[in-house]
N, CA, C and O atoms as a GROMACS GRO file, in nm:
protein
  332
    1MET      N    1   0.239   6.276  -6.892
    1MET     CA    2   0.176   6.286  -6.754
    1MET      C    3   0.229   6.174  -6.669
    1MET      O    4   0.224   6.056  -6.703
    2LYS      N    5   0.283   6.220  -6.550
    2LYS     CA    6   0.325   6.101  -6.460
    2LYS      C    7   0.251   6.096  -6.341
    2LYS      O    8   0.202   6.196  -6.289
    3HIS      N    9   0.242   5.974  -6.294
    3HIS     CA   10   0.150   5.967  -6.170
    3HIS      C   11   0.202   5.867  -6.057
    3HIS      O   12   0.277   5.775  -6.091
    4ALA      N   13   0.170   5.879  -5.951
    4ALA     CA   14   0.208   5.793  -5.852
    4ALA      C   15   0.098   5.767  -5.741
    4ALA      O   16   0.029   5.862  -5.707
    5LYS      N   17   0.079   5.650  -5.685
    5LYS     CA   18  -0.014   5.650  -5.570
    5LYS      C   19   0.047   5.653  -5.438
    5LYS      O   20   0.149   5.585  -5.422
    6VAL      N   21   0.000   5.722  -5.337
    6VAL     CA   22   0.039   5.728  -5.200
    6VAL      C   23  -0.079   5.706  -5.114
    6VAL      O   24  -0.196   5.704  -5.154
    7THR      N   25  -0.037   5.688  -4.984
    7THR     CA   26  -0.136   5.676  -4.893
    7THR      C   27  -0.111   5.779  -4.780
    7THR      O   28   0.006   5.786  -4.744
    8VAL      N   29  -0.200   5.859  -4.717
    8VAL     CA   30  -0.175   5.953  -4.613
    8VAL      C   31  -0.127   5.891  -4.489
    8VAL      O   32  -0.204   5.813  -4.434
    9PRO      N   33  -0.006   5.916  -4.433
    9PRO     CA   34   0.053   5.840  -4.333
    9PRO      C   35   0.032   5.902  -4.199
    9PRO      O   36   0.061   5.839  -4.097
   10TRP      N   37  -0.017   6.021  -4.193
   10TRP     CA   38  -0.018   6.107  -4.078
   10TRP      C   39  -0.140   6.079  -3.981
   10TRP      O   40  -0.251   6.084  -4.034
   11SER      N   41  -0.133   6.051  -3.848
   11SER     CA   42  -0.246   6.028  -3.784
   11SER      C   43  -0.354   6.132  -3.784
   11SER      O   44  -0.474   6.108  -3.774
   12GLU      N   45  -0.299   6.254  -3.796
   12GLU     CA   46  -0.386   6.374  -3.805
   12GLU      C   47  -0.466   6.392  -3.934
   12GLU      O   48  -0.566   6.463  -3.943
   13GLY      N   49  -0.407   6.314  -4.044
   13GLY     CA   50  -0.470   6.331  -4.190
   13GLY      C   51  -0.374   6.417  -4.246
   13GLY      O   52  -0.261   6.430  -4.199
   14LEU      N   53  -0.425   6.492  -4.370
   14LEU     CA   54  -0.373   6.569  -4.446
   14LEU      C   55  -0.401   6.707  -4.367
   14LEU      O   56  -0.495   6.774  -4.409
   15HIS      N   57  -0.344   6.744  -4.282
   15HIS     CA   58  -0.384   6.877  -4.215
   15HIS      C   59  -0.298   6.992  -4.254
   15HIS      O   60  -0.212   6.975  -4.340
   16LEU      N   61  -0.316   7.108  -4.198
   16LEU     CA   62  -0.269   7.226  -4.241
   16LEU      C   63  -0.106   7.226  -4.261
   16LEU      O   64  -0.051   7.267  -4.363
   17ARG      N   65  -0.048   7.179  -4.159
   17ARG     CA   66   0.104   7.178  -4.159
   17ARG      C   67   0.161   7.093  -4.294
   17ARG      O   68   0.245   7.134  -4.374
   18GLN      N   69   0.097   6.976  -4.294
   18GLN     CA   70   0.139   6.894  -4.420
   18GLN      C   71   0.109   6.964  -4.542
   18GLN      O   72   0.189   6.975  -4.635
   19ALA      N   73  -0.021   7.015  -4.540
   19ALA     CA   74  -0.069   7.074  -4.676
   19ALA      C   75   0.022   7.193  -4.716
   19ALA      O   76   0.045   7.218  -4.834
   20VAL      N   77   0.077   7.269  -4.607
   20VAL     CA   78   0.162   7.376  -4.650
   20VAL      C   79   0.290   7.334  -4.705
   20VAL      O   80   0.346   7.399  -4.793
   21ARG      N   81   0.344   7.217  -4.651
   21ARG     CA   82   0.481   7.171  -4.704
   21ARG      C   83   0.457   7.116  -4.834
   21ARG      O   84   0.547   7.132  -4.916
   22LEU      N   85   0.354   7.054  -4.870
   22LEU     CA   86   0.316   7.026  -5.011
   22LEU      C   87   0.308   7.133  -5.118
   22LEU      O   88   0.364   7.129  -5.228
   23VAL      N   89   0.233   7.225  -5.072
   23VAL     CA   90   0.206   7.338  -5.159
   23VAL      C   91   0.336   7.403  -5.192
   23VAL      O   92   0.362   7.430  -5.309
   24LYS      N   93   0.430   7.432  -5.084
   24LYS     CA   94   0.557   7.488  -5.109
   24LYS      C   95   0.634   7.427  -5.200
   24LYS      O   96   0.695   7.488  -5.287
   25VAL      N   97   0.635   7.287  -5.184
   25VAL     CA   98   0.715   7.190  -5.267
   25VAL      C   99   0.661   7.204  -5.417
   25VAL      O  100   0.743   7.206  -5.509
   26ALA      N  101   0.526   7.214  -5.444
   26ALA     CA  102   0.474   7.211  -5.566
   26ALA      C  103   0.496   7.344  -5.631
   26ALA      O  104   0.507   7.346  -5.753
   27GLN      N  105   0.503   7.461  -5.561
   27GLN     CA  106   0.526   7.581  -5.617
   27GLN      C  107   0.671   7.601  -5.677
   27GLN      O  108   0.700   7.694  -5.752
   28SER      N  109   0.764   7.496  -5.632
   28SER     CA  110   0.912   7.512  -5.677
   28SER      C  111   0.913   7.441  -5.830
   28SER      O  112   1.015   7.446  -5.900
   29PHE      N  113   0.811   7.387  -5.868
   29PHE     CA  114   0.818   7.311  -6.008
   29PHE      C  115   0.738   7.384  -6.104
   29PHE      O  116   0.645   7.457  -6.069
   30GLN      N  117   0.771   7.367  -6.224
   30GLN     CA  118   0.692   7.429  -6.344
   30GLN      C  119   0.578   7.340  -6.356
   30GLN      O  120   0.469   7.391  -6.379
   31ALA      N  121   0.587   7.217  -6.345
   31ALA     CA  122   0.472   7.126  -6.377
   31ALA      C  123   0.357   7.165  -6.304
   31ALA      O  124   0.371   7.236  -6.204
   32ARG      N  125   0.228   7.124  -6.346
   32ARG     CA  126   0.108   7.146  -6.276
   32ARG      C  127   0.098   7.011  -6.211
   32ARG      O  128   0.112   6.911  -6.281
   33ILE      N  129   0.074   7.000  -6.072
   33ILE     CA  130   0.078   6.896  -5.986
   33ILE      C  131  -0.069   6.874  -5.926
   33ILE      O  132  -0.127   6.976  -5.887
   34PHE      N  133  -0.124   6.773  -5.917
   34PHE     CA  134  -0.258   6.760  -5.869
   34PHE      C  135  -0.263   6.624  -5.770
   34PHE      O  136  -0.196   6.521  -5.785
   35LEU      N  137  -0.347   6.649  -5.678
   35LEU     CA  138  -0.377   6.515  -5.583
   35LEU      C  139  -0.513   6.489  -5.604
   35LEU      O  140  -0.595   6.581  -5.594
   36LYS      N  141  -0.552   6.358  -5.637
   36LYS     CA  142  -0.687   6.304  -5.666
   36LYS      C  143  -0.719   6.196  -5.559
   36LYS      O  144  -0.652   6.096  -5.535
   37CYS      N  145  -0.844   6.238  -5.494
   37CYS     CA  146  -0.881   6.156  -5.375
   37CYS      C  147  -1.031   6.120  -5.427
   37CYS      O  148  -1.126   6.196  -5.409
   38GLY      N  149  -1.042   6.004  -5.488
   38GLY     CA  150  -1.173   5.952  -5.537
   38GLY      C  151  -1.225   6.058  -5.642
   38GLY      O  152  -1.147   6.088  -5.732
   39GLU      N  153  -1.329   6.108  -5.639
   39GLU     CA  154  -1.384   6.211  -5.744
   39GLU      C  155  -1.315   6.347  -5.722
   39GLU      O  156  -1.310   6.427  -5.816
   40ARG      N  157  -1.266   6.375  -5.612
   40ARG     CA  158  -1.206   6.521  -5.590
   40ARG      C  159  -1.068   6.526  -5.643
   40ARG      O  160  -0.990   6.431  -5.647
   41ILE      N  161  -1.047   6.640  -5.680
   41ILE     CA  162  -0.905   6.684  -5.745
   41ILE      C  163  -0.860   6.814  -5.684
   41ILE      O  164  -0.934   6.912  -5.678
   42ALA      N  165  -0.732   6.811  -5.637
   42ALA     CA  166  -0.696   6.934  -5.578
   42ALA      C  167  -0.567   6.987  -5.658
   42ALA      O  168  -0.474   6.914  -5.693
   43ASP      N  169  -0.574   7.097  -5.678
   43ASP     CA  170  -0.431   7.164  -5.729
   43ASP      C  171  -0.329   7.183  -5.627
   43ASP      O  172  -0.354   7.254  -5.530
   44LEU      N  173  -0.223   7.129  -5.640
   44LEU     CA  174  -0.119   7.117  -5.519
   44LEU      C  175  -0.059   7.251  -5.502
   44LEU      O  176   0.026   7.264  -5.414
   45ARG      N  177  -0.094   7.360  -5.580
   45ARG     CA  178  -0.054   7.477  -5.555
   45ARG      C  179  -0.139   7.568  -5.461
   45ARG      O  180  -0.104   7.675  -5.411
   46SER      N  181  -0.257   7.505  -5.449
   46SER     CA  182  -0.366   7.586  -5.356
   46SER      C  183  -0.398   7.509  -5.236
   46SER      O  184  -0.452   7.398  -5.234
   47ILE      N  185  -0.353   7.586  -5.128
   47ILE     CA  186  -0.368   7.529  -4.996
   47ILE      C  187  -0.514   7.490  -4.963
   47ILE      O  188  -0.535   7.387  -4.899
   48LEU      N  189  -0.623   7.574  -5.006
   48LEU     CA  190  -0.760   7.554  -4.970
   48LEU      C  191  -0.810   7.430  -5.058
   48LEU      O  192  -0.897   7.356  -5.011
   49SER      N  193  -0.757   7.407  -5.185
   49SER     CA  194  -0.780   7.301  -5.252
   49SER      C  195  -0.732   7.167  -5.206
   49SER      O  196  -0.803   7.069  -5.229
   50VAL      N  197  -0.610   7.153  -5.137
   50VAL     CA  198  -0.551   7.049  -5.077
   50VAL      C  199  -0.638   7.022  -4.935
   50VAL      O  200  -0.672   6.907  -4.906
   51LEU      N  201  -0.665   7.116  -4.864
   51LEU     CA  202  -0.743   7.098  -4.744
   51LEU      C  203  -0.887   7.031  -4.778
   51LEU      O  204  -0.939   6.939  -4.715
   52ALA      N  205  -0.938   7.094  -4.887
   52ALA     CA  206  -1.078   7.039  -4.925
   52ALA      C  207  -1.096   6.911  -4.930
   52ALA      O  208  -1.203   6.860  -4.899
   53LEU      N  209  -0.976   6.834  -4.975
   53LEU     CA  210  -0.973   6.678  -4.982
   53LEU      C  211  -1.020   6.604  -4.872
   53LEU      O  212  -1.077   6.495  -4.888
   54CYS      N  213  -0.997   6.664  -4.740
   54CYS     CA  214  -1.031   6.619  -4.628
   54CYS      C  215  -0.991   6.462  -4.618
   54CYS      O  216  -1.068   6.370  -4.592
   55ALA      N  217  -0.856   6.456  -4.644
   55ALA     CA  218  -0.793   6.312  -4.655
   55ALA      C  219  -0.755   6.279  -4.510
   55ALA      O  220  -0.680   6.351  -4.445
   56THR      N  221  -0.811   6.163  -4.460
   56THR     CA  222  -0.763   6.110  -4.321
   56THR      C  223  -0.658   6.005  -4.337
   56THR      O  224  -0.626   5.955  -4.445
   57MET      N  225  -0.608   5.975  -4.223
   57MET     CA  226  -0.491   5.878  -4.230
   57MET      C  227  -0.540   5.750  -4.296
   57MET      O  228  -0.650   5.701  -4.269
   58GLY      N  229  -0.458   5.699  -4.382
   58GLY     CA  230  -0.498   5.575  -4.461
   58GLY      C  231  -0.568   5.609  -4.585
   58GLY      O  232  -0.606   5.516  -4.657
   59THR      N  233  -0.590   5.731  -4.618
   59THR     CA  234  -0.666   5.764  -4.750
   59THR      C  235  -0.568   5.759  -4.876
   59THR      O  236  -0.468   5.831  -4.885
   60PRO      N  237  -0.607   5.670  -4.967
   60PRO     CA  238  -0.538   5.659  -5.079
   60PRO      C  239  -0.536   5.768  -5.184
   60PRO      O  240  -0.643   5.791  -5.240
   61LEU      N  241  -0.432   5.838  -5.218
   61LEU     CA  242  -0.426   5.958  -5.314
   61LEU      C  243  -0.353   5.917  -5.442
   61LEU      O  244  -0.272   5.825  -5.440
   62ASP      N  245  -0.382   5.986  -5.551
   62ASP     CA  246  -0.312   5.977  -5.665
   62ASP      C  247  -0.238   6.104  -5.697
   62ASP      O  248  -0.298   6.210  -5.718
   63VAL      N  249  -0.107   6.095  -5.700
   63VAL     CA  250  -0.032   6.206  -5.758
   63VAL      C  251  -0.020   6.240  -5.876
   63VAL      O  252   0.036   6.148  -5.936
   64GLU      N  253  -0.047   6.340  -5.957
   64GLU     CA  254  -0.030   6.342  -6.092
   64GLU      C  255   0.039   6.490  -6.139
   64GLU      O  256   0.007   6.600  -6.094
   65ALA      N  257   0.122   6.469  -6.221
   65ALA     CA  258   0.198   6.603  -6.272
   65ALA      C  259   0.200   6.609  -6.430
   65ALA      O  260   0.208   6.507  -6.498
   66VAL      N  261   0.194   6.733  -6.481
   66VAL     CA  262   0.193   6.742  -6.632
   66VAL      C  263   0.292   6.872  -6.648
   66VAL      O  264   0.276   6.977  -6.584
   67GLY      N  265   0.389   6.851  -6.736
   67GLY     CA  266   0.472   6.954  -6.750
   67GLY      C  267   0.607   6.909  -6.763
   67GLY      O  268   0.624   6.788  -6.747
   68GLU      N  269   0.720   6.990  -6.792
   68GLU     CA  270   0.847   6.949  -6.844
   68GLU      C  271   0.931   6.890  -6.728
   68GLU      O  272   1.029   6.821  -6.756
   69ASP      N  273   0.895   6.913  -6.598
   69ASP     CA  274   0.970   6.859  -6.493
   69ASP      C  275   0.868   6.775  -6.407
   69ASP      O  276   0.871   6.781  -6.284
   70GLU      N  277   0.789   6.707  -6.467
   70GLU     CA  278   0.678   6.619  -6.420
   70GLU      C  279   0.734   6.493  -6.340
   70GLU      O  280   0.681   6.454  -6.235
   71GLN      N  281   0.853   6.428  -6.402
   71GLN     CA  282   0.879   6.322  -6.309
   71GLN      C  283   0.948   6.350  -6.185
   71GLN      O  284   0.930   6.283  -6.084
   72GLU      N  285   1.025   6.449  -6.191
   72GLU     CA  286   1.103   6.518  -6.064
   72GLU      C  287   0.988   6.557  -5.964
   72GLU      O  288   1.002   6.533  -5.844
   73ALA      N  289   0.874   6.617  -6.012
   73ALA     CA  290   0.789   6.667  -5.923
   73ALA      C  291   0.708   6.556  -5.868
   73ALA      O  292   0.672   6.570  -5.751
   74VAL      N  293   0.672   6.450  -5.931
   74VAL     CA  294   0.603   6.333  -5.876
   74VAL      C  295   0.684   6.272  -5.771
   74VAL      O  296   0.632   6.241  -5.664
   75GLN      N  297   0.826   6.250  -5.798
   75GLN     CA  298   0.903   6.187  -5.694
   75GLN      C  299   0.924   6.269  -5.573
   75GLN      O  300   0.934   6.217  -5.462
   76THR      N  301   0.932   6.405  -5.596
   76THR     CA  302   0.953   6.475  -5.479
   76THR      C  303   0.830   6.502  -5.385
   76THR      O  304   0.841   6.537  -5.268
   77VAL      N  305   0.719   6.482  -5.447
   77VAL     CA  306   0.591   6.496  -5.357
   77VAL      C  307   0.575   6.353  -5.309
   77VAL      O  308   0.534   6.332  -5.195
   78THR      N  309   0.602   6.262  -5.384
   78THR     CA  310   0.575   6.118  -5.314
   78THR      C  311   0.670   6.104  -5.198
   78THR      O  312   0.635   6.041  -5.098
   79GLN      N  313   0.785   6.159  -5.207
   79GLN     CA  314   0.879   6.140  -5.097
   79GLN      C  315   0.829   6.201  -4.956
   79GLN      O  316   0.855   6.155  -4.845
   80LEU      N  317   0.751   6.318  -4.986
   80LEU     CA  318   0.700   6.374  -4.860
   80LEU      C  319   0.601   6.298  -4.784
   80LEU      O  320   0.576   6.323  -4.666
   81PHE      N  321   0.540   6.196  -4.859
   81PHE     CA  322   0.442   6.112  -4.778
   81PHE      C  323   0.513   5.998  -4.714
   81PHE      O  324   0.446   5.920  -4.648
   82TRP      N  325   0.660   5.978  -4.729
   82TRP     CA  326   0.719   5.873  -4.661
   82TRP      C  327   0.804   5.939  -4.557
   82TRP      O  328   0.868   5.860  -4.486
   83GLU      N  329   0.819   6.058  -4.534
   83GLU     CA  330   0.900   6.134  -4.437
   83GLU      C  331   0.827   6.129  -4.294
   83GLU      O  332   0.877   6.187  -4.197
   0.00000   0.00000   0.00000
């Protein structure tokens, strides 16, 4: 399992447009990718799951991936938070 910490950089928080980008990226990997926000866990392949985190600007998130391409998956998802 690989993981990284990120912070929500968008002034609107983790809104629909950003969630769609994350889900599309997650679907391109075989690894299962999760976002953790406190006690809440979202499957990054599920748009509703990601939006249910209700992550606002500045919210710390943990990105975790499990699978054969987990390293690349975590790096790619993490980069989306820096764009």
